[in-house]
Every structure is written in structure tokens, then in C-alpha cells.
N, C-alpha and C positions, 0 to 999 in steps of 0.2 A: 524292215523296222518302219521303211516309210508308211505302207501300208495299213500298218496296224495302229499308228498314231492317231488318226482322224476317229478311229474307234475307241481308243481308250479317252481321249477328249469327249468324245459323245458320253461315255458312261461316266465321268466324271462329273458333267455339266449336269447329268440326268439325277445323279446322287445330290447333287448339291441342291437341285430343284425340289426332291425329293424330302428335304431337311427341314424346308421353308414354306414348305407350299400349305401346309396344313391351314384351313381355317376351320376354328371353331370358335364360338363364341355363346354366350346367352344375353336375348336382346330381350328388352319388355314390352309388356303392352298394357297402355294407362288409359283410364278413365279420366285422367287430366294431364296435365303437361309434363310431369315427373314420370318421363318411359321412354324410351329409345323411339318406340311410336305412339306418339300421345293420342289421345281422344280418340282410339282405335277400339274402347270398350264403352257400353251402353250399358250401365249398372243400375240395377232397381231390383224390384224381386225376381227379376231374369239377368242372370250377365252375359251380354252376348258380346262375344271376342271376334274381332275382324285380322283372322292368319292371313289375310291376303299377301302379304310381304314376304312369307315362306314359301320358297320353291318347294314345290311339288316332289321330288327327289330328295329332298333334306331327311337326314337321319335323326331325329327325334330321339336325344339322350334322357331329358328331363324334364318335365312343365310343374310347376308350380302355381297355383292361383292364391292371391293375397288378397283377401276382400280387406276392404277399408276397416278400419275398428279403431273406436275410443275407448280404450281401456279401463277410463273412468266409470264410463257407462257400462261397459262389461261386467266391471265388478259388482254392480250393483245387480244385475240380473245373472248373477252367477247361478243362481237356481235353475235356470232356463237351459235346455240343450242344445246341442249343437249339431245342424244338419242342414248340409248342401249337396245338392246331386245334380248329375249330369240332366241336361232334360229330356224329358220322354222317360227317365229312370227312377225308382224309388229306394235305389240303392244308396246309402250316404257315402261320400267321396272319404276315404281315409284322411286323419290329421297325421301331419308328419312332425316327427320329433325332431329335436329334443324340446321345443316350445310349444308347441302345438297350437299353432297362431296360424297355417296355413296349410293347403290340400295338395296334394299328389295327384295331380291329372294328366298325368304321362299317356295314360294309354287313350283317352280322350282325344287328348290333340294331336297325337301320333296317328289314330285313325282320320281325324277331320285332314290332317293335311295330305295323308296317303290318299285319301278318295278325293281330293282335287276340290272339297267344298270350300275350304277358306275361312271357314268359322266354325266356332265351335260355342254352346249356349250352356249356360248352368242356373239350378235352380235353388235360389235361398229358401229353405224352410224354415230355418232359426238361425240366427246368429247374432247374440247379444253386443250391441253396440254397435252394430253393422252404420259403416259410412261408404254409402255408396261410391263417393265421386272420389274415393281413394283407393279404391280397386285396381290391382295390377296381376298380371299374369309374365311370370319368367319363364322363358323356353331356352334351353341349353342344347344345342345343334351343331350339326357343322357348316357353317354359314357364316359369311362376314360379319363382324362386328360393325353396328352403324357409325357411331360416332366415338371418337378417341378417348379411351379408356387407359390413365396411366397404371406401372407396371409395381407391385408391392417389392422393395429390397430388403436387405440382411434378415431373412427369417433364418429362426435359429430354434432346435428344438433340444429339449434336454427332459428325460426321464426320471424323476423324485419317488421311491415308494407306491406306486400305483398312480401317479399322475404325471403328464407330460406338459413341461412346461412350454409354451410358442411363445416368441418374442419376433417383433418387426419393425423396421420402419414404416411409419405411415406417411403416406403421398399426402405433402402440403396440410400438414398437421394445425388443428386450431389452436392450439397453445404450442410457443416455443419457449418461451420464457421459463425458469428452472421454479419461478414462487407467483402464486395463484392464490387470490381470497376468496373466501365464501362468495361475498358481493359479487366477485367477476365471473366465479364459475357461473351463477345464474345466468348472468347478460350472454356467457358465452352459448350455455344451453340456448336460450330464446333464440339466439342468431341462429344457430344450426337446426333448432327446429322452422326456421322460416326461409331456409336455405334451397335455392329450388333444387339443387343438385345435392339430392341424399345419398351420402356415401357409408357404404357395409363394405366390412372386411369378410368372406367366407374361406373356412377353413376344410379344406378336405384330405381324406384319409387315406391310405393303401396299401396294401402288404408287397406291393413291387412300385419301384422309382416312377413318381407320375409326372406324365408327358400331354401334350394336348392330344396326343394318339389315343390316350388309355384313359381321358377325364371321364368320360360317360362311365367309367365299370368304377370309379371312385367312391368312397362313402363321403356325401355332403353333410360334414359333423355340426356346423352351426354357422351363424353369421353375426357379426358384432357389430356396434358403432366405432367411432372414433372415441380418444379421450379414455382408452380401457386402462391404462399405465396411474391414471389416477383414484384415489381413494378416498371419494365424497361422504364417506358415513364414518367417516374416524371420530368426528364430534357429536354423534348422535343425530337427533332428527330436529334440533334445534340450533345449529352452529351461529356462530356469532358473525357478522358479515365480515369483519376484518380478520378471524382467524384463517389462518394456511391451509390449504388444502396439499395433504402429502401426496407423494407417490411412490408405488410400491417397490418394496425387496422383494426380487424373485428366487435370490440365492444365500442361505446365508451366509452374513459376514461380508457382502458385498453392500457398497450403497445402494440407493434407489434406483431403479432405470431411469434414463435419461427421458428430458421432455418428447415427446414425438412419438414413443415405443408401443407399438399395440402390444397387446399380453391377453392370452389365454389360456386357461390351463383346464386340458382334458384329461377324463378318467376313462379309460379303455376298459370295454367290458371284459377282458379275458387277457391273458398273457400271450406275448407274441413281438414279432419284429414290424414297425412299421413306418410308411414314409409321411410326410406331410406337404401340402402346398398351401398358399394363400392367397386370394385373389380380390382387387381390389372390384367392386362393385358402384358405379356410379346409377342410381332410379333402374336398381336392377340390372343394368349392364354391364358385363364384363366380356374380355377380350382373354379367351383360354388360350389364344394361340401364342401366347408371351409367356406360357409357363417353362420354366428354366433355371437358369442360376440367379440367385437371388428369391426367389419365392417358391422354391421347392427346395426340399431335404435332400443333398445327394447321396447322404447315408442313411441306412435303417436305424429307428429309436428300438433299443429293447426294452421293451414294458414288461409291467409285471401287473396284477391285480391287487386293488386295495384302495382306502381311503385317502391316502396323501398323510403328511404331517405337516404341522402348520410351520410357518417361515418367519422366523424373528425381523421384525418392523423396525423397532427402536427402542432406546431404554430409556426412560425418564426417572429424573430427582427432584421431584417436588419436593417443597419445603414441607408438605404437609398433603394428606390424602387421606379420607377417611378418618377423621379424628387422627391417623398416625404421624409422628413426625419425622421427617428425613427418610421416606421410604425410595426403595429400588424398583420400580415400576418395569416389565418386560411388557412388551407389546407383539403379539403375533397373529399372523393372518391366516387361514386356510379356508381354500377354494372348495366349495363343497358341489355333489351332484346327486340325482335321484340314486337311490331311495333317500337318501338322509335330506333331501333338498328336492322341493317340485322342478327347479330349473337347474340347468347346468352352468358350471362355472362361477357360481355365486360365493361372495368371498364374505368370510365372517370376520372382524376384529374379536381378538379374544386377549386376556391380560392375564398373567400369571401370576401367581402369588406374589404379593407384594413382601419385600425383608426391610 
């Protein structure tokens, strides 16, 4: 028995070490300061990315090129084509769904890292609204995170007639109070736009429980910013400064979700069982080694295919509405997705026939 004890202890420590030793992260390279590795991109007609911080033996799971873009200018030039290539090639890089504002450059980055070149370059042929100084490249690999990135908590998934509702607790939410006016809302958004720490929440989906070991095989569903629990469109395009901004109800008969709740509604392409994870990204950087309890779903969600159904938000009883006295108004929201909408998780406010 004495001879077996050292062996058993060794096995236990080895198993524990394997459990916690996984290093996987998304690190970002930027033309500006908002990146894990700032000013490592020289962007213009050519986008040169310095990848020397990535070890040659690293396994590259995903690489995404995000050229800087002014959406207002892009809208004015929407008749122009979009084309970015790897330097030396005429083949257009594939745009990434679901928002089609970034490019999949995994193959090019993988080859550059494995060859030891330490750099990769792209050619901007046509990109309406292009803002070179805002360009960033996000690279997911079995490497250590450079900066401390907090972990999402309280992830919950619930399926309802073709739609999976995800909610989670935001990290240091920009709004913690239950009441916000539209004037305050504008100030909050201006502050977030100027913040040197740009926060996003990335949603992952898989047919098996999501861990750091298999994150490279999962589907990156989408990414969203903070404040997704608030409904700023309830008052139309010209709200009054003093009007309140309501929060969403995601379950019929329940109150609105608490302030600081992240909300995302996904329409799966087919029926089946799925697991989800939500990770926080700061300036494109995320620590995927911390995937586990709180930011992944422990049980599978049984999903169906369909458009979803509206969720009741509130009942109002104004004195008069559209020249009708004493009506009862029922307000609903349904989150839309392609092909009914050009973007995913877009909410539309509807009002039932009043009585």
C-alpha cells in the first residue's frame, strides 16, 4: 500500500493539472489603441498585421478581420461592392454571417503563423465607409489572454416556438438603475462610444457541452454590445427627452428583466438539441479558458424551427387613442431574423387590436 500511495498522488495531481491548464483565448491586433496588441496593424489600401506575438506552434481556431467602418458613410455608398483579398490573391475574402461586416481570415492567418512569417497582409479593393484607423483582427487560439477579462455569469437559455431566449448578467453594466429617460439614454450611448474599453458579448452554440477544449469547434452565433435589455424604440423615432426607456419582458406574464441583463434571441436553422455559452470580449479580447459554470449552459436546450411568437410587454389603458375613448392596448415584441429581417435578433414592437 505504501508503494502505491506516491503513484496515486501523482495521478491525482496530474488529473487536476489537466483540468485547469487549458489556455485558450481570443487576442486582438489593432490599428489603434483598442486592442490587446495596439498599433500592430498598419491600415490603408493595404492592411499589414504584425502577428509576432503569436507563437509559431499555436493552433489557430478562428481569425476575423474587422475593417473600421463608418456605417453612415457605408449606407450612402451601399451601391458599391465589398471586396477585400489576401495580398497577392484576387479571391474575395468571405464575409461572416450573421451581420456581414467582418471577414473570415482563418486560413490566411493560420498559414502565416505556421510558416513563421509573423505577419499577414490584406488588400482593400472596395469597402464603403472604410475607416482604416479603426481596423482590428481577432485571433482565437490555444494561447494565454494578454489582459484580464471578466467572466459572464448567470447564463440562462429557454426555448419558445422556434426561438431560444438567452439572458445573462452583464459585467459592470452601464445602467444599474431601474429608470432611465431618453435624455439619459443618449448621454450613456455617447459615453460608451468614447470609452477606450469597447465591450461586446459573444454567443456560442454547439451540439455538445461547451468547454475551453472544444470552443474551436463551436458556432460563433453573434456578438452584441451592452444594454440589450432596454427597448429604446418603444416611442418611435422622436421620443421626448423625459420619456422613460422600458426594459424587455422575455417571458409572458413575468415582469421586465432586471437592469444589467444581457438579452439575445436566436432562431436556430433546424430542430435539435443545443448548448450555449456567452463570453465577454473587451476590445476584441476574451478569456475562453474560463468557460464553465455560469457562462455555459449545463443542459441541452431542445430547439424547434420556426419564426417564434410575440411576447406580451405591457397593457396600457389611456384615456384616448386614435379618437377612441378608454381603450385597452396590448403591446408585444417579437425578435426577427433572416429571411424576415436582414439582421438577427431585431426586435419589432407590435400593438394588438385595441378594445
